[in-house]
PDB file of N, CA, C and O in Angstrom:
ATOM      1  N   MET A   1      -8.090 187.526 -80.859  1.00  0.00           N
ATOM      2  CA  MET A   1      -7.024 186.798 -80.215  1.00  0.00           C
ATOM      3  C   MET A   1      -7.642 185.688 -79.358  1.00  0.00           C
ATOM      4  O   MET A   1      -8.619 185.917 -78.645  1.00  0.00           O
ATOM      5  N   ILE A   2      -7.071 184.499 -79.433  1.00  0.00           N
ATOM      6  CA  ILE A   2      -7.536 183.364 -78.636  1.00  0.00           C
ATOM      7  C   ILE A   2      -6.932 183.455 -77.236  1.00  0.00           C
ATOM      8  O   ILE A   2      -5.718 183.589 -77.080  1.00  0.00           O
ATOM      9  N   ILE A   3      -7.784 183.382 -76.235  1.00  0.00           N
ATOM     10  CA  ILE A   3      -7.337 183.404 -74.842  1.00  0.00           C
ATOM     11  C   ILE A   3      -7.233 181.984 -74.298  1.00  0.00           C
ATOM     12  O   ILE A   3      -6.231 181.626 -73.680  1.00  0.00           O
ATOM     13  N   CYS A   4      -8.258 181.182 -74.524  1.00  0.00           N
ATOM     14  CA  CYS A   4      -8.270 179.790 -74.054  1.00  0.00           C
ATOM     15  C   CYS A   4      -8.152 178.887 -75.280  1.00  0.00           C
ATOM     16  O   CYS A   4      -9.096 178.750 -76.059  1.00  0.00           O
ATOM     17  N   ARG A   5      -6.991 178.280 -75.437  1.00  0.00           N
ATOM     18  CA  ARG A   5      -6.766 177.427 -76.609  1.00  0.00           C
ATOM     19  C   ARG A   5      -7.556 176.129 -76.550  1.00  0.00           C
ATOM     20  O   ARG A   5      -8.027 175.645 -77.579  1.00  0.00           O
ATOM     21  N   CYS A   6      -7.706 175.565 -75.366  1.00  0.00           N
ATOM     22  CA  CYS A   6      -8.417 174.287 -75.244  1.00  0.00           C
ATOM     23  C   CYS A   6      -9.872 174.399 -75.692  1.00  0.00           C
ATOM     24  O   CYS A   6     -10.383 173.516 -76.381  1.00  0.00           O
ATOM     25  N   GLU A   7     -10.536 175.483 -75.301  1.00  0.00           N
ATOM     26  CA  GLU A   7     -11.948 175.674 -75.637  1.00  0.00           C
ATOM     27  C   GLU A   7     -12.139 176.687 -76.767  1.00  0.00           C
ATOM     28  O   GLU A   7     -13.271 177.004 -77.131  1.00  0.00           O
ATOM     29  N   GLU A   8     -11.041 177.192 -77.321  1.00  0.00           N
ATOM     30  CA  GLU A   8     -11.058 178.151 -78.440  1.00  0.00           C
ATOM     31  C   GLU A   8     -11.923 179.375 -78.136  1.00  0.00           C
ATOM     32  O   GLU A   8     -12.787 179.751 -78.927  1.00  0.00           O
ATOM     33  N   VAL A   9     -11.673 179.992 -76.969  1.00  0.00           N
ATOM     34  CA  VAL A   9     -12.429 181.170 -76.541  1.00  0.00           C
ATOM     35  C   VAL A   9     -11.618 182.408 -76.898  1.00  0.00           C
ATOM     36  O   VAL A   9     -10.437 182.512 -76.568  1.00  0.00           O
ATOM     37  N   LEU A  10     -12.269 183.340 -77.575  1.00  0.00           N
ATOM     38  CA  LEU A  10     -11.620 184.571 -78.032  1.00  0.00           C
ATOM     39  C   LEU A  10     -11.692 185.664 -76.972  1.00  0.00           C
ATOM     40  O   LEU A  10     -12.557 185.642 -76.096  1.00  0.00           O
ATOM     41  N   LEU A  11     -10.768 186.621 -77.066  1.00  0.00           N
ATOM     42  CA  LEU A  11     -10.776 187.781 -76.184  1.00  0.00           C
ATOM     43  C   LEU A  11     -12.107 188.514 -76.281  1.00  0.00           C
ATOM     44  O   LEU A  11     -12.633 188.966 -75.264  1.00  0.00           O
ATOM     45  N   SER A  12     -12.654 188.639 -77.466  1.00  0.00           N
ATOM     46  CA  SER A  12     -13.932 189.341 -77.639  1.00  0.00           C
ATOM     47  C   SER A  12     -15.057 188.638 -76.877  1.00  0.00           C
ATOM     48  O   SER A  12     -15.962 189.301 -76.369  1.00  0.00           O
ATOM     49  N   GLU A  13     -15.015 187.310 -76.790  1.00  0.00           N
ATOM     50  CA  GLU A  13     -16.029 186.572 -76.035  1.00  0.00           C
ATOM     51  C   GLU A  13     -15.882 186.824 -74.528  1.00  0.00           C
ATOM     52  O   GLU A  13     -16.877 186.923 -73.810  1.00  0.00           O
ATOM     53  N   ILE A  14     -14.648 186.926 -74.064  1.00  0.00           N
ATOM     54  CA  ILE A  14     -14.388 187.225 -72.653  1.00  0.00           C
ATOM     55  C   ILE A  14     -14.909 188.620 -72.336  1.00  0.00           C
ATOM     56  O   ILE A  14     -15.579 188.818 -71.322  1.00  0.00           O
ATOM     57  N   GLU A  15     -14.605 189.587 -73.197  1.00  0.00           N
ATOM     58  CA  GLU A  15     -15.063 190.961 -72.976  1.00  0.00           C
ATOM     59  C   GLU A  15     -16.591 191.045 -72.989  1.00  0.00           C
ATOM     60  O   GLU A  15     -17.180 191.794 -72.210  1.00  0.00           O
ATOM     61  N   GLU A  16     -17.222 190.288 -73.863  1.00  0.00           N
ATOM     62  CA  GLU A  16     -18.681 190.267 -73.919  1.00  0.00           C
ATOM     63  C   GLU A  16     -19.264 189.669 -72.626  1.00  0.00           C
ATOM     64  O   GLU A  16     -20.267 190.159 -72.108  1.00  0.00           O
ATOM     65  N   ALA A  17     -18.633 188.621 -72.118  1.00  0.00           N
ATOM     66  CA  ALA A  17     -19.093 188.007 -70.872  1.00  0.00           C
ATOM     67  C   ALA A  17     -18.993 189.004 -69.722  1.00  0.00           C
ATOM     68  O   ALA A  17     -19.871 189.039 -68.859  1.00  0.00           O
ATOM     69  N   ILE A  18     -17.934 189.815 -69.699  1.00  0.00           N
ATOM     70  CA  ILE A  18     -17.777 190.826 -68.653  1.00  0.00           C
ATOM     71  C   ILE A  18     -18.862 191.896 -68.798  1.00  0.00           C
ATOM     72  O   ILE A  18     -19.435 192.338 -67.802  1.00  0.00           O
ATOM     73  N   ARG A  19     -19.143 192.310 -70.031  1.00  0.00           N
ATOM     74  CA  ARG A  19     -20.219 193.290 -70.254  1.00  0.00           C
ATOM     75  C   ARG A  19     -21.571 192.731 -69.829  1.00  0.00           C
ATOM     76  O   ARG A  19     -22.450 193.474 -69.391  1.00  0.00           O
ATOM     77  N   ASP A  20     -21.733 191.409 -69.960  1.00  0.00           N
ATOM     78  CA  ASP A  20     -22.998 190.768 -69.594  1.00  0.00           C
ATOM     79  C   ASP A  20     -23.101 190.451 -68.102  1.00  0.00           C
ATOM     80  O   ASP A  20     -24.091 189.870 -67.658  1.00  0.00           O
ATOM     81  N   GLY A  21     -22.080 190.832 -67.327  1.00  0.00           N
ATOM     82  CA  GLY A  21     -22.181 190.674 -65.883  1.00  0.00           C
ATOM     83  C   GLY A  21     -21.175 189.758 -65.212  1.00  0.00           C
ATOM     84  O   GLY A  21     -21.181 189.650 -63.986  1.00  0.00           O
ATOM     85  N   ALA A  22     -20.321 189.100 -65.959  1.00  0.00           N
ATOM     86  CA  ALA A  22     -19.305 188.249 -65.332  1.00  0.00           C
ATOM     87  C   ALA A  22     -18.323 189.136 -64.577  1.00  0.00           C
ATOM     88  O   ALA A  22     -17.695 190.013 -65.169  1.00  0.00           O
ATOM     89  N   ALA A  23     -18.188 188.912 -63.270  1.00  0.00           N
ATOM     90  CA  ALA A  23     -17.325 189.755 -62.450  1.00  0.00           C
ATOM     91  C   ALA A  23     -16.164 188.985 -61.834  1.00  0.00           C
ATOM     92  O   ALA A  23     -15.365 189.551 -61.088  1.00  0.00           O
ATOM     93  N   ASP A  24     -16.070 187.672 -62.151  1.00  0.00           N
ATOM     94  CA  ASP A  24     -14.977 186.870 -61.629  1.00  0.00           C
ATOM     95  C   ASP A  24     -14.700 185.714 -62.592  1.00  0.00           C
ATOM     96  O   ASP A  24     -15.371 185.560 -63.612  1.00  0.00           O
ATOM     97  N   LEU A  25     -13.693 184.905 -62.243  1.00  0.00           N
ATOM     98  CA  LEU A  25     -13.300 183.801 -63.123  1.00  0.00           C
ATOM     99  C   LEU A  25     -14.423 182.783 -63.299  1.00  0.00           C
ATOM    100  O   LEU A  25     -14.621 182.263 -64.397  1.00  0.00           O
ATOM    101  N   ASN A  26     -15.155 182.496 -62.230  1.00  0.00           N
ATOM    102  CA  ASN A  26     -16.256 181.538 -62.355  1.00  0.00           C
ATOM    103  C   ASN A  26     -17.343 182.045 -63.289  1.00  0.00           C
ATOM    104  O   ASN A  26     -17.928 181.261 -64.037  1.00  0.00           O
ATOM    105  N   GLY A  27     -17.624 183.341 -63.256  1.00  0.00           N
ATOM    106  CA  GLY A  27     -18.612 183.915 -64.151  1.00  0.00           C
ATOM    107  C   GLY A  27     -18.192 183.793 -65.606  1.00  0.00           C
ATOM    108  O   GLY A  27     -19.014 183.508 -66.477  1.00  0.00           O
ATOM    109  N   ILE A  28     -16.909 184.011 -65.866  1.00  0.00           N
ATOM    110  CA  ILE A  28     -16.388 183.865 -67.231  1.00  0.00           C
ATOM    111  C   ILE A  28     -16.450 182.410 -67.658  1.00  0.00           C
ATOM    112  O   ILE A  28     -16.826 182.109 -68.791  1.00  0.00           O
ATOM    113  N   LYS A  29     -16.082 181.502 -66.755  1.00  0.00           N
ATOM    114  CA  LYS A  29     -16.129 180.070 -67.078  1.00  0.00           C
ATOM    115  C   LYS A  29     -17.546 179.632 -67.432  1.00  0.00           C
ATOM    116  O   LYS A  29     -17.746 178.888 -68.393  1.00  0.00           O
ATOM    117  N   ARG A  30     -18.527 180.091 -66.658  1.00  0.00           N
ATOM    118  CA  ARG A  30     -19.919 179.709 -66.923  1.00  0.00           C
ATOM    119  C   ARG A  30     -20.419 180.235 -68.261  1.00  0.00           C
ATOM    120  O   ARG A  30     -21.191 179.563 -68.943  1.00  0.00           O
ATOM    121  N   ARG A  31     -19.990 181.416 -68.635  1.00  0.00           N
ATOM    122  CA  ARG A  31     -20.495 182.029 -69.868  1.00  0.00           C
ATOM    123  C   ARG A  31     -19.732 181.601 -71.119  1.00  0.00           C
ATOM    124  O   ARG A  31     -20.296 181.589 -72.213  1.00  0.00           O
ATOM    125  N   THR A  32     -18.443 181.247 -70.966  1.00  0.00           N
ATOM    126  CA  THR A  32     -17.626 180.996 -72.163  1.00  0.00           C
ATOM    127  C   THR A  32     -16.952 179.632 -72.205  1.00  0.00           C
ATOM    128  O   THR A  32     -16.512 179.214 -73.276  1.00  0.00           O
ATOM    129  N   ARG A  33     -16.852 178.926 -71.095  1.00  0.00           N
ATOM    130  CA  ARG A  33     -16.112 177.670 -70.935  1.00  0.00           C
ATOM    131  C   ARG A  33     -14.598 177.890 -70.909  1.00  0.00           C
ATOM    132  O   ARG A  33     -13.846 176.916 -70.912  1.00  0.00           O
ATOM    133  N   ALA A  34     -14.140 179.117 -70.886  1.00  0.00           N
ATOM    134  CA  ALA A  34     -12.698 179.390 -70.784  1.00  0.00           C
ATOM    135  C   ALA A  34     -12.179 178.814 -69.479  1.00  0.00           C
ATOM    136  O   ALA A  34     -12.777 179.032 -68.425  1.00  0.00           O
ATOM    137  N   GLY A  35     -11.078 178.084 -69.535  1.00  0.00           N
ATOM    138  CA  GLY A  35     -10.498 177.476 -68.354  1.00  0.00           C
ATOM    139  C   GLY A  35     -11.078 176.119 -68.013  1.00  0.00           C
ATOM    140  O   GLY A  35     -10.718 175.536 -66.990  1.00  0.00           O
ATOM    141  N   MET A  36     -11.970 175.601 -68.848  1.00  0.00           N
ATOM    142  CA  MET A  36     -12.603 174.316 -68.558  1.00  0.00           C
ATOM    143  C   MET A  36     -12.135 173.207 -69.497  1.00  0.00           C
ATOM    144  O   MET A  36     -12.706 172.116 -69.499  1.00  0.00           O
ATOM    145  N   GLY A  37     -11.119 173.471 -70.280  1.00  0.00           N
ATOM    146  CA  GLY A  37     -10.637 172.488 -71.240  1.00  0.00           C
ATOM    147  C   GLY A  37      -9.676 171.489 -70.628  1.00  0.00           C
ATOM    148  O   GLY A  37      -9.620 171.320 -69.410  1.00  0.00           O
ATOM    149  N   LEU A  38      -8.932 170.840 -71.481  1.00  0.00           N
ATOM    150  CA  LEU A  38      -8.018 169.784 -71.067  1.00  0.00           C
ATOM    151  C   LEU A  38      -6.997 170.251 -70.032  1.00  0.00           C
ATOM    152  O   LEU A  38      -6.662 169.498 -69.117  1.00  0.00           O
ATOM    153  N   CYS A  39      -6.495 171.483 -70.162  1.00  0.00           N
ATOM    154  CA  CYS A  39      -5.466 171.963 -69.224  1.00  0.00           C
ATOM    155  C   CYS A  39      -6.057 172.517 -67.937  1.00  0.00           C
ATOM    156  O   CYS A  39      -5.313 172.871 -67.022  1.00  0.00           O
ATOM    157  N   GLN A  40      -7.397 172.600 -67.849  1.00  0.00           N
ATOM    158  CA  GLN A  40      -8.079 173.094 -66.647  1.00  0.00           C
ATOM    159  C   GLN A  40      -7.597 174.489 -66.223  1.00  0.00           C
ATOM    160  O   GLN A  40      -7.474 174.771 -65.031  1.00  0.00           O
ATOM    161  N   GLY A  41      -7.325 175.354 -67.202  1.00  0.00           N
ATOM    162  CA  GLY A  41      -6.936 176.729 -66.913  1.00  0.00           C
ATOM    163  C   GLY A  41      -5.460 176.937 -66.649  1.00  0.00           C
ATOM    164  O   GLY A  41      -5.047 178.057 -66.349  1.00  0.00           O
ATOM    165  N   GLN A  42      -4.655 175.894 -66.751  1.00  0.00           N
ATOM    166  CA  GLN A  42      -3.216 176.038 -66.520  1.00  0.00           C
ATOM    167  C   GLN A  42      -2.587 177.024 -67.497  1.00  0.00           C
ATOM    168  O   GLN A  42      -1.637 177.725 -67.148  1.00  0.00           O
ATOM    169  N   THR A  43      -3.107 177.079 -68.706  1.00  0.00           N
ATOM    170  CA  THR A  43      -2.537 177.942 -69.733  1.00  0.00           C
ATOM    171  C   THR A  43      -3.184 179.325 -69.764  1.00  0.00           C
ATOM    172  O   THR A  43      -2.484 180.325 -69.923  1.00  0.00           O
ATOM    173  N   CYS A  44      -4.490 179.400 -69.615  1.00  0.00           N
ATOM    174  CA  CYS A  44      -5.198 180.659 -69.850  1.00  0.00           C
ATOM    175  C   CYS A  44      -5.559 181.442 -68.595  1.00  0.00           C
ATOM    176  O   CYS A  44      -5.973 182.596 -68.706  1.00  0.00           O
ATOM    177  N   ARG A  45      -5.422 180.875 -67.436  1.00  0.00           N
ATOM    178  CA  ARG A  45      -5.885 181.542 -66.217  1.00  0.00           C
ATOM    179  C   ARG A  45      -5.252 182.917 -66.028  1.00  0.00           C
ATOM    180  O   ARG A  45      -5.950 183.874 -65.694  1.00  0.00           O
ATOM    181  N   ARG A  46      -3.953 183.030 -66.236  1.00  0.00           N
ATOM    182  CA  ARG A  46      -3.285 184.338 -66.077  1.00  0.00           C
ATOM    183  C   ARG A  46      -3.839 185.362 -67.052  1.00  0.00           C
ATOM    184  O   ARG A  46      -3.994 186.532 -66.704  1.00  0.00           O
ATOM    185  N   HIS A  47      -4.141 184.928 -68.280  1.00  0.00           N
ATOM    186  CA  HIS A  47      -4.715 185.843 -69.266  1.00  0.00           C
ATOM    187  C   HIS A  47      -6.114 186.282 -68.842  1.00  0.00           C
ATOM    188  O   HIS A  47      -6.466 187.457 -68.952  1.00  0.00           O
ATOM    189  N   LEU A  48      -6.910 185.326 -68.355  1.00  0.00           N
ATOM    190  CA  LEU A  48      -8.251 185.664 -67.890  1.00  0.00           C
ATOM    191  C   LEU A  48      -8.196 186.642 -66.719  1.00  0.00           C
ATOM    192  O   LEU A  48      -8.965 187.601 -66.674  1.00  0.00           O
ATOM    193  N   GLU A  49      -7.295 186.403 -65.781  1.00  0.00           N
ATOM    194  CA  GLU A  49      -7.145 187.312 -64.644  1.00  0.00           C
ATOM    195  C   GLU A  49      -6.740 188.707 -65.108  1.00  0.00           C
ATOM    196  O   GLU A  49      -7.236 189.705 -64.586  1.00  0.00           O
ATOM    197  N   GLY A  50      -5.837 188.779 -66.092  1.00  0.00           N
ATOM    198  CA  GLY A  50      -5.400 190.070 -66.613  1.00  0.00           C
ATOM    199  C   GLY A  50      -6.528 190.831 -67.285  1.00  0.00           C
ATOM    200  O   GLY A  50      -6.648 192.045 -67.117  1.00  0.00           O
ATOM    201  N   VAL A  51      -7.354 190.127 -68.044  1.00  0.00           N
ATOM    202  CA  VAL A  51      -8.490 190.779 -68.713  1.00  0.00           C
ATOM    203  C   VAL A  51      -9.472 191.299 -67.660  1.00  0.00           C
ATOM    204  O   VAL A  51      -9.945 192.431 -67.760  1.00  0.00           O
ATOM    205  N   LEU A  52      -9.777 190.484 -66.661  1.00  0.00           N
ATOM    206  CA  LEU A  52     -10.672 190.921 -65.589  1.00  0.00           C
ATOM    207  C   LEU A  52     -10.112 192.142 -64.867  1.00  0.00           C
ATOM    208  O   LEU A  52     -10.833 193.110 -64.621  1.00  0.00           O
ATOM    209  N   ARG A  53      -8.836 192.093 -64.533  1.00  0.00           N
ATOM    210  CA  ARG A  53      -8.202 193.200 -63.825  1.00  0.00           C
ATOM    211  C   ARG A  53      -8.255 194.483 -64.647  1.00  0.00           C
ATOM    212  O   ARG A  53      -8.526 195.557 -64.111  1.00  0.00           O
ATOM    213  N   SER A  54      -7.996 194.371 -65.944  1.00  0.00           N
ATOM    214  CA  SER A  54      -7.978 195.579 -66.779  1.00  0.00           C
ATOM    215  C   SER A  54      -9.382 196.133 -67.023  1.00  0.00           C
ATOM    216  O   SER A  54      -9.553 197.348 -67.116  1.00  0.00           O
ATOM    217  N   LYS A  55     -10.383 195.266 -67.128  1.00  0.00           N
ATOM    218  CA  LYS A  55     -11.749 195.723 -67.412  1.00  0.00           C
ATOM    219  C   LYS A  55     -12.490 196.184 -66.161  1.00  0.00           C
ATOM    220  O   LYS A  55     -13.258 197.145 -66.215  1.00  0.00           O
ATOM    221  N   LEU A  56     -12.263 195.501 -65.024  1.00  0.00           N
ATOM    222  CA  LEU A  56     -13.008 195.814 -63.813  1.00  0.00           C
ATOM    223  C   LEU A  56     -12.197 196.570 -62.773  1.00  0.00           C
ATOM    224  O   LEU A  56     -12.760 197.208 -61.883  1.00  0.00           O
ATOM    225  N   GLY A  57     -10.862 196.500 -62.885  1.00  0.00           N
ATOM    226  CA  GLY A  57     -10.012 197.193 -61.928  1.00  0.00           C
ATOM    227  C   GLY A  57      -9.953 196.540 -60.565  1.00  0.00           C
ATOM    228  O   GLY A  57      -9.500 197.160 -59.602  1.00  0.00           O
ATOM    229  N   THR A  58     -10.399 195.307 -60.465  1.00  0.00           N
ATOM    230  CA  THR A  58     -10.367 194.588 -59.192  1.00  0.00           C
ATOM    231  C   THR A  58      -9.675 193.248 -59.379  1.00  0.00           C
ATOM    232  O   THR A  58      -9.624 192.733 -60.496  1.00  0.00           O
ATOM    233  N   PRO A  59      -9.138 192.671 -58.304  1.00  0.00           N
ATOM    234  CA  PRO A  59      -8.556 191.332 -58.434  1.00  0.00           C
ATOM    235  C   PRO A  59      -9.638 190.310 -58.778  1.00  0.00           C
ATOM    236  O   PRO A  59     -10.775 190.447 -58.325  1.00  0.00           O
ATOM    237  N   PRO A  60      -9.309 189.296 -59.566  1.00  0.00           N
ATOM    238  CA  PRO A  60     -10.313 188.342 -60.041  1.00  0.00           C
ATOM    239  C   PRO A  60     -10.861 187.394 -58.987  1.00  0.00           C
ATOM    240  O   PRO A  60     -11.944 186.843 -59.188  1.00  0.00           O
ATOM    241  N   GLY A  61     -10.178 187.178 -57.888  1.00  0.00           N
ATOM    242  CA  GLY A  61     -10.661 186.259 -56.861  1.00  0.00           C
ATOM    243  C   GLY A  61     -10.450 184.805 -57.260  1.00  0.00           C
ATOM    244  O   GLY A  61     -10.037 184.518 -58.384  1.00  0.00           O
ATOM    245  N   PRO A  62     -10.733 183.894 -56.343  1.00  0.00           N
ATOM    246  CA  PRO A  62     -10.498 182.474 -56.621  1.00  0.00           C
ATOM    247  C   PRO A  62     -11.544 181.901 -57.582  1.00  0.00           C
ATOM    248  O   PRO A  62     -12.660 182.410 -57.693  1.00  0.00           O
ATOM    249  N   ALA A  63     -11.156 180.850 -58.257  1.00  0.00           N
ATOM    250  CA  ALA A  63     -12.066 180.133 -59.162  1.00  0.00           C
ATOM    251  C   ALA A  63     -12.194 178.702 -58.678  1.00  0.00           C
ATOM    252  O   ALA A  63     -11.276 178.160 -58.060  1.00  0.00           O
ATOM    253  N   SER A  64     -13.324 178.099 -58.957  1.00  0.00           N
ATOM    254  CA  SER A  64     -13.487 176.699 -58.590  1.00  0.00           C
ATOM    255  C   SER A  64     -12.605 175.849 -59.487  1.00  0.00           C
ATOM    256  O   SER A  64     -12.502 176.091 -60.690  1.00  0.00           O
ATOM    257  N   VAL A  65     -11.978 174.859 -58.892  1.00  0.00           N
ATOM    258  CA  VAL A  65     -11.079 173.979 -59.629  1.00  0.00           C
ATOM    259  C   VAL A  65     -11.596 172.558 -59.497  1.00  0.00           C
ATOM    260  O   VAL A  65     -11.963 172.112 -58.410  1.00  0.00           O
ATOM    261  N   ARG A  66     -11.620 171.864 -60.608  1.00  0.00           N
ATOM    262  CA  ARG A  66     -12.035 170.463 -60.601  1.00  0.00           C
ATOM    263  C   ARG A  66     -10.884 169.620 -61.136  1.00  0.00           C
ATOM    264  O   ARG A  66     -10.189 170.032 -62.065  1.00  0.00           O
ATOM    265  N   PRO A  67     -10.681 168.450 -60.556  1.00  0.00           N
ATOM    266  CA  PRO A  67      -9.589 167.616 -61.050  1.00  0.00           C
ATOM    267  C   PRO A  67      -9.870 167.148 -62.469  1.00  0.00           C
ATOM    268  O   PRO A  67     -11.026 166.993 -62.863  1.00  0.00           O
ATOM    269  N   PRO A  68      -8.802 166.924 -63.239  1.00  0.00           N
ATOM    270  CA  PRO A  68      -9.004 166.435 -64.603  1.00  0.00           C
ATOM    271  C   PRO A  68      -9.620 165.036 -64.614  1.00  0.00           C
ATOM    272  O   PRO A  68      -9.544 164.297 -63.632  1.00  0.00           O
ATOM    273  N   LEU A  69     -10.214 164.703 -65.718  1.00  0.00           N
ATOM    274  CA  LEU A  69     -10.797 163.373 -65.882  1.00  0.00           C
ATOM    275  C   LEU A  69      -9.703 162.326 -65.922  1.00  0.00           C
ATOM    276  O   LEU A  69      -8.558 162.630 -66.257  1.00  0.00           O
ATOM    277  N   PHE A  70     -10.044 161.112 -65.585  1.00  0.00           N
ATOM    278  CA  PHE A  70      -9.073 160.024 -65.663  1.00  0.00           C
ATOM    279  C   PHE A  70      -9.764 158.814 -66.279  1.00  0.00           C
ATOM    280  O   PHE A  70     -10.979 158.656 -66.166  1.00  0.00           O
ATOM    281  N   PRO A  71      -8.973 157.956 -66.937  1.00  0.00           N
ATOM    282  CA  PRO A  71      -9.575 156.791 -67.588  1.00  0.00           C
ATOM    283  C   PRO A  71     -10.062 155.777 -66.566  1.00  0.00           C
ATOM    284  O   PRO A  71      -9.484 155.628 -65.490  1.00  0.00           O
ATOM    285  N   ILE A  72     -11.134 155.084 -66.923  1.00  0.00           N
ATOM    286  CA  ILE A  72     -11.624 153.993 -66.096  1.00  0.00           C
ATOM    287  C   ILE A  72     -11.637 152.735 -66.950  1.00  0.00           C
ATOM    288  O   ILE A  72     -11.801 152.822 -68.167  1.00  0.00           O
ATOM    289  N   PRO A  73     -11.469 151.572 -66.343  1.00  0.00           N
ATOM    290  CA  PRO A  73     -11.482 150.344 -67.128  1.00  0.00           C
ATOM    291  C   PRO A  73     -12.874 150.077 -67.708  1.00  0.00           C
ATOM    292  O   PRO A  73     -13.884 150.391 -67.078  1.00  0.00           O
ATOM    293  N   MET A  74     -12.920 149.506 -68.892  1.00  0.00           N
ATOM    294  CA  MET A  74     -14.190 149.199 -69.539  1.00  0.00           C
ATOM    295  C   MET A  74     -15.018 148.238 -68.699  1.00  0.00           C
ATOM    296  O   MET A  74     -16.248 148.271 -68.753  1.00  0.00           O
ATOM    297  N   GLU A  75     -14.367 147.392 -67.932  1.00  0.00           N
ATOM    298  CA  GLU A  75     -15.071 146.452 -67.056  1.00  0.00           C
ATOM    299  C   GLU A  75     -16.000 147.203 -66.095  1.00  0.00           C
ATOM    300  O   GLU A  75     -17.087 146.722 -65.776  1.00  0.00           O
ATOM    301  N   ALA A  76     -15.568 148.388 -65.632  1.00  0.00           N
ATOM    302  CA  ALA A  76     -16.385 149.166 -64.714  1.00  0.00           C
ATOM    303  C   ALA A  76     -17.659 149.664 -65.388  1.00  0.00           C
ATOM    304  O   ALA A  76     -18.678 149.855 -64.725  1.00  0.00           O
ATOM    305  N   VAL A  77     -17.608 149.872 -66.688  1.00  0.00           N
ATOM    306  CA  VAL A  77     -18.767 150.384 -67.424  1.00  0.00           C
ATOM    307  C   VAL A  77     -19.649 149.251 -67.929  1.00  0.00           C
ATOM    308  O   VAL A  77     -20.874 149.315 -67.826  1.00  0.00           O
ATOM    309  N   THR A  78     -19.015 148.207 -68.478  1.00  0.00           N
ATOM    310  CA  THR A  78     -19.775 147.148 -69.142  1.00  0.00           C
ATOM    311  C   THR A  78     -20.044 145.935 -68.266  1.00  0.00           C
ATOM    312  O   THR A  78     -20.991 145.187 -68.511  1.00  0.00           O
ATOM    313  N   GLY A  79     -19.217 145.736 -67.244  1.00  0.00           N
ATOM    314  CA  GLY A  79     -19.344 144.542 -66.434  1.00  0.00           C
ATOM    315  C   GLY A  79     -18.632 143.350 -67.063  1.00  0.00           C
ATOM    316  O   GLY A  79     -18.610 142.268 -66.476  1.00  0.00           O
ATOM    317  N   LEU A  80     -18.053 143.528 -68.237  1.00  0.00           N
ATOM    318  CA  LEU A  80     -17.325 142.455 -68.919  1.00  0.00           C
ATOM    319  C   LEU A  80     -15.853 142.528 -68.560  1.00  0.00           C
ATOM    320  O   LEU A  80     -15.299 143.613 -68.386  1.00  0.00           O
ATOM    321  N   ARG A  81     -15.221 141.361 -68.448  1.00  0.00           N
ATOM    322  CA  ARG A  81     -13.787 141.329 -68.201  1.00  0.00           C
ATOM    323  C   ARG A  81     -13.048 141.408 -69.523  1.00  0.00           C
ATOM    324  O   ARG A  81     -13.554 140.990 -70.564  1.00  0.00           O
ATOM    325  N   GLU A  82     -11.831 141.957 -69.463  1.00  0.00           N
ATOM    326  CA  GLU A  82     -10.983 142.002 -70.652  1.00  0.00           C
ATOM    327  C   GLU A  82     -10.332 140.645 -70.856  1.00  0.00           C
ATOM    328  O   GLU A  82     -10.153 139.886 -69.904  1.00  0.00           O
ATOM    329  N   GLY A  83      -9.980 140.343 -72.094  1.00  0.00           N
ATOM    330  CA  GLY A  83      -9.282 139.110 -72.384  1.00  0.00           C
ATOM    331  C   GLY A  83     -10.226 137.959 -72.661  1.00  0.00           C
ATOM    332  O   GLY A  83     -11.445 138.131 -72.664  1.00  0.00           O
ATOM    333  N   PRO A  84      -9.649 136.758 -72.900  1.00  0.00           N
ATOM    334  CA  PRO A  84     -10.468 135.590 -73.211  1.00  0.00           C
ATOM    335  C   PRO A  84     -11.370 135.232 -72.034  1.00  0.00           C
ATOM    336  O   PRO A  84     -10.974 135.319 -70.872  1.00  0.00           O
ATOM    337  N   GLN A  85     -12.579 134.832 -72.366  1.00  0.00           N
ATOM    338  CA  GLN A  85     -13.542 134.470 -71.341  1.00  0.00           C
ATOM    339  C   GLN A  85     -14.217 133.165 -71.722  1.00  0.00           C
ATOM    340  O   GLN A  85     -14.297 132.807 -72.897  1.00  0.00           O
ATOM    341  N   GLU A  86     -14.691 132.476 -70.727  1.00  0.00           N
ATOM    342  CA  GLU A  86     -15.482 131.272 -70.963  1.00  0.00           C
ATOM    343  C   GLU A  86     -16.936 131.717 -71.158  1.00  0.00           C
ATOM    344  O   GLU A  86     -17.348 132.769 -70.669  1.00  0.00           O
ATOM    345  N   GLY A  87     -17.682 130.914 -71.865  1.00  0.00           N
ATOM    346  CA  GLY A  87     -19.092 131.224 -72.024  1.00  0.00           C
ATOM    347  C   GLY A  87     -19.373 131.858 -73.390  1.00  0.00           C
ATOM    348  O   GLY A  87     -18.487 131.923 -74.242  1.00  0.00           O
ATOM    349  N   PRO A  88     -20.579 132.311 -73.591  1.00  0.00           N
ATOM    350  CA  PRO A  88     -20.981 132.843 -74.907  1.00  0.00           C
ATOM    351  C   PRO A  88     -20.245 134.138 -75.233  1.00  0.00           C
ATOM    352  O   PRO A  88     -19.886 134.915 -74.348  1.00  0.00           O
ATOM    353  N   ARG A  89     -20.034 134.343 -76.519  1.00  0.00           N
ATOM    354  CA  ARG A  89     -19.410 135.563 -76.996  1.00  0.00           C
ATOM    355  C   ARG A  89     -20.485 136.634 -77.136  1.00  0.00           C
ATOM    356  O   ARG A  89     -21.680 136.345 -77.068  1.00  0.00           O
ATOM    357  N   TRP A  90     -20.052 137.855 -77.330  1.00  0.00           N
ATOM    358  CA  TRP A  90     -20.963 138.975 -77.501  1.00  0.00           C
ATOM    359  C   TRP A  90     -21.926 138.694 -78.646  1.00  0.00           C
ATOM    360  O   TRP A  90     -21.485 138.366 -79.748  1.00  0.00           O
ATOM    361  N   GLY A  91     -23.198 138.811 -78.416  1.00  0.00           N
ATOM    362  CA  GLY A  91     -24.202 138.597 -79.445  1.00  0.00           C
ATOM    363  C   GLY A  91     -24.669 137.156 -79.556  1.00  0.00           C
ATOM    364  O   GLY A  91     -25.664 136.879 -80.226  1.00  0.00           O
ATOM    365  N   GLU A  92     -23.964 136.233 -78.910  1.00  0.00           N
ATOM    366  CA  GLU A  92     -24.376 134.830 -78.943  1.00  0.00           C
ATOM    367  C   GLU A  92     -25.185 134.538 -77.685  1.00  0.00           C
ATOM    368  O   GLU A  92     -24.984 135.149 -76.635  1.00  0.00           O
ATOM    369  N   GLU A  93     -26.086 133.606 -77.820  1.00  0.00           N
ATOM    370  CA  GLU A  93     -26.876 133.253 -76.634  1.00  0.00           C
ATOM    371  C   GLU A  93     -26.790 131.798 -76.368  1.00  0.00           C
ATOM    372  O   GLU A  93     -27.389 131.309 -75.410  1.00  0.00           O
TER     373      GLU A  93
END
């Protein structure tokens, strides 16, 4: 059964991570990437907490949360402005 759809992490992988020493959500994230996909755990976090609770018998505790990525303008990366420009074109000198 798939627990984390974004990273395609299976229940068996979560259980293996717990057997290997993962005792909280951060430990599972480090071992499997569950909760680190596009939804940032919005979809799978409750399932991960339930698996931890059932296997360890303790509450899962807080997990580190990082904001989702956001687009940046190409100008910030390349230094080139968008649109028509004066001067030489790309590849011309």
